[in-house]
NUVOMAR-792204 format. One record per residue (C-alpha): residue number from 1; x, y, z. Coordinates in pm, 1 decimal, padded with zeros to 6 digits. Example, Ala and Ser with C-alpha at 12.3 -4.5 7.8 and 13.67 -1.06 7.14 Angstrom:
<atoms>
ATOM  seq         X         Y         Z
ATOM    1   01230.0  -00450.0   00780.0
ATOM    2   01367.0  -00106.0   00714.0
</atoms>
This chain:
<atoms>
ATOM  seq         X         Y         Z
ATOM    1   14071.1   07927.7   12262.6
ATOM    2   14002.6   08233.3   12489.6
ATOM    3   13634.2   08304.3   12675.0
ATOM    4   13589.5   08606.1   12446.5
ATOM    5   13625.3   08414.9   12127.5
ATOM    6   13449.7   08132.9   12215.4
ATOM    7   13160.2   08389.7   12311.1
ATOM    8   13202.7   08533.8   11998.9
ATOM    9   13172.6   08222.6   11785.9
ATOM   10   12899.3   08109.5   12011.3
ATOM   11   12667.8   08403.6   11978.9
ATOM   12   12777.0   08417.5   11594.0
ATOM   13   12606.1   08038.3   11544.6
ATOM   14   12321.2   08156.3   11746.7
ATOM   15   12249.3   08439.2   11538.1
ATOM   16   12295.8   08258.0   11209.4
ATOM   17   12087.2   07978.9   11303.4
ATOM   18   11795.4   08239.5   11435.8
ATOM   19   11842.6   08438.2   11080.5
ATOM   20   11812.0   08048.2   10896.0
ATOM   21   11512.3   08017.8   11116.0
ATOM   22   11285.8   08309.4   11062.9
ATOM   23   11372.1   08293.8   10650.4
ATOM   24   11234.7   07968.0   10657.5
ATOM   25   10957.9   08040.7   10881.7
ATOM   26   10887.5   08335.3   10638.2
ATOM   27   10922.8   08182.0   10294.5
ATOM   28   10559.2   08118.1   10214.9
ATOM   29   10462.6   08523.0   10351.5
ATOM   30   10746.1   08625.5   10101.0
ATOM   31   10613.5   08381.2   09797.1
ATOM   32   10259.6   08516.6   09895.8
ATOM   33   10390.8   08889.8   09831.6
ATOM   34   10549.4   08818.4   09529.4
ATOM   35   10269.7   08630.8   09395.2
ATOM   36   10024.6   08900.0   09445.7
ATOM   37   10269.6   09149.7   09319.9
ATOM   38   10316.9   08978.6   08982.2
ATOM   39   09967.8   08970.9   08956.8
ATOM   40   09861.6   09303.8   08935.7
ATOM   41   09611.8   09334.1   09251.7
ATOM   42   09678.0   09478.5   09616.6
ATOM   43   09402.1   09426.0   09918.1
ATOM   44   09171.2   09666.6   10124.0
ATOM   45   09094.1   09511.9   10442.2
ATOM   46   08838.2   09616.8   10689.5
ATOM   47   08714.1   09437.1   10997.9
ATOM   48   08439.3   09364.7   10817.6
ATOM   49   08575.1   09227.8   10451.6
ATOM   50   08873.2   09183.8   10248.9
ATOM   51   08885.2   09339.7   09943.6
ATOM   52   09126.6   09227.6   09573.2
ATOM   53   09189.3   09548.6   09355.4
ATOM   54   09337.2   09524.6   09048.4
ATOM   55   09481.4   09728.0   08772.5
ATOM   56   09167.1   09710.6   08587.2
ATOM   57   08987.6   09872.4   08912.1
ATOM   58   09177.9   10154.0   08925.5
ATOM   59   09098.0   10199.0   08552.7
ATOM   60   08721.4   10169.6   08581.8
ATOM   61   08756.0   10496.0   08811.4
ATOM   62   08935.6   10684.5   08525.0
ATOM   63   09237.2   10778.2   08703.0
ATOM   64   09320.2   11121.8   08698.2
ATOM   65   09682.0   11326.4   08642.4
ATOM   66   09822.6   11386.1   09021.1
ATOM   67   10089.9   11662.0   09048.4
ATOM   68   10339.5   11577.3   09347.3
ATOM   69   10663.5   11648.5   09520.4
ATOM   70   10887.7   11417.0   09479.7
ATOM   71   11222.3   11433.5   09716.2
ATOM   72   11422.6   11136.3   09784.4
ATOM   73   11723.1   11135.4   10011.5
ATOM   74   11994.6   11366.9   09894.2
ATOM   75   11791.6   11515.0   09577.9
ATOM   76   11672.2   11834.6   09492.1
ATOM   77   11261.3   11790.0   09556.8
ATOM   78   11077.8   11801.6   09183.8
ATOM   79   10718.0   11767.7   09072.3
ATOM   80   10637.2   11519.8   08921.4
ATOM   81   10284.5   11371.8   08724.8
ATOM   82   10118.8   11030.6   08843.9
ATOM   83   09815.1   10864.6   08715.2
ATOM   84   09592.0   10771.4   08955.2
ATOM   85   09286.6   10747.8   09169.4
ATOM   86   09206.0   10893.8   09534.3
ATOM   87   09223.1   10601.1   09781.8
ATOM   88   08873.7   10795.6   09903.0
ATOM   89   08738.4   10730.4   09558.4
ATOM   90   08857.7   10372.8   09554.4
ATOM   91   08730.7   10264.8   09897.7
ATOM   92   08355.1   10461.9   09871.3
ATOM   93   08364.5   10265.8   09514.9
ATOM   94   08404.5   09964.8   09716.3
ATOM   95   08125.4   10046.5   09954.2
ATOM   96   08349.9   10029.8   10235.4
ATOM   97   08232.7   10214.9   10599.9
ATOM   98   08511.5   10349.0   10745.1
ATOM   99   08352.0   10586.8   10951.8
ATOM  100   08453.3   10379.2   11252.6
ATOM  101   08830.0   10345.0   11236.4
ATOM  102   09098.1   10576.0   11313.7
ATOM  103   09371.0   10530.5   11086.6
ATOM  104   09520.7   10342.5   10773.7
ATOM  105   09809.7   10126.8   10749.2
ATOM  106   09999.3   10079.3   10402.5
ATOM  107   10215.1   09783.7   10391.7
ATOM  108   10441.6   09687.6   10070.1
ATOM  109   10602.1   09419.5   09919.6
ATOM  110   10931.6   09493.9   10082.7
ATOM  111   10854.9   09538.7   10433.6
ATOM  112   10775.5   09895.0   10450.1
ATOM  113   10477.0   10011.9   10580.6
ATOM  114   10321.5   10345.5   10648.7
ATOM  115   10025.4   10484.4   10854.0
ATOM  116   09791.6   10751.7   10824.6
ATOM  117   09505.7   10882.9   11009.1
ATOM  118   09213.5   10798.0   10888.8
ATOM  119   09157.5   11173.8   10786.9
ATOM  120   09488.8   11235.7   10605.3
ATOM  121   09402.8   10897.3   10408.0
ATOM  122   09042.7   10972.1   10294.9
ATOM  123   09181.7   11336.8   10178.0
ATOM  124   09082.9   11295.4   09822.4
ATOM  125   09299.4   11593.9   09679.0
ATOM  126   09603.5   11439.6   09883.0
ATOM  127   09594.8   11033.2   09958.9
ATOM  128   09572.7   10844.3   09605.9
ATOM  129   09672.8   10515.7   09495.8
ATOM  130   09854.5   10547.0   09168.6
ATOM  131   09940.9   10322.0   08881.8
ATOM  132   10152.7   10528.6   08642.2
ATOM  133   10420.4   10792.1   08605.6
ATOM  134   10460.1   11009.0   08305.5
ATOM  135   10175.1   10740.0   08157.9
ATOM  136   10436.8   10456.5   08194.7
ATOM  137   10396.2   10129.4   08479.5
ATOM  138   10572.6   10144.2   08777.0
ATOM  139   10713.6   09834.5   08743.5
ATOM  140   10774.9   09593.8   09004.0
ATOM  141   11024.1   09591.8   09322.1
ATOM  142   11203.8   09294.6   09093.5
ATOM  143   11251.0   09491.1   08774.9
ATOM  144   11355.0   09787.3   08979.3
ATOM  145   11036.2   09993.6   08963.5
ATOM  146   10820.6   10149.6   09231.5
ATOM  147   10502.1   09977.4   09178.1
ATOM  148   10289.5   09825.7   09033.8
ATOM  149   10075.9   09985.0   09282.7
ATOM  150   10208.8   10324.7   09509.2
ATOM  151   10036.7   10514.3   09777.9
ATOM  152   10158.0   10867.7   09739.3
ATOM  153   10057.9   11208.8   09926.5
ATOM  154   10056.7   11480.7   09673.4
ATOM  155   10122.7   11738.5   09958.3
ATOM  156   10396.7   11582.7   10113.4
ATOM  157   10681.1   11801.9   10065.3
ATOM  158   10916.4   11540.2   10152.0
ATOM  159   10754.2   11201.5   10019.5
ATOM  160   10839.8   11055.7   10302.3
ATOM  161   10502.9   10873.2   10386.9
ATOM  162   10507.5   10714.5   10048.5
ATOM  163   10464.6   10332.0   10003.1
ATOM  164   10616.4   10194.5   09713.3
ATOM  165   10561.0   09852.4   09588.4
ATOM  166   10187.4   09856.2   09770.7
ATOM  167   10038.9   09522.9   09872.2
ATOM  168   09794.0   09602.7   10148.2
ATOM  169   09592.3   09862.6   10282.5
ATOM  170   09435.5   09793.2   10634.1
ATOM  171   09163.9   10004.7   10828.1
ATOM  172   09239.6   10030.3   11196.8
</atoms>
């Protein structure tokens, strides 16, 4: 066997071993994320506390219709109607003091994360936690949907900061 061939084989074996090891170490986290999504809950974290938010909590705040520009890759932008509440209204209802923070991190079940400056995240006419589109459930990652919760920015003309499959909101 040539030296280059041996190098490729050894490198491949090492990489496969690393991937298997990380998959094994990450399995509990993946199962916890799946369970959270199936339970219809997400978490809001601050330095002081952790809050579990359910679909009922959102309904208690009387979701509004939100017009937002939806622009997936390669498709012409379109206006969509979502139902949800502003992040600010939700956070205020929980009594979270966010004045000491500078940013908000939104984390998703698929590993995606989006971070916004605090001012942008607390803009009650722009940043929303939505639960439905055209009065239909968003669905889950496993069902081919985008929810059950999603963070959208109504005035984000490319929908590039949106966070589908929302599982966690962390104040930083």
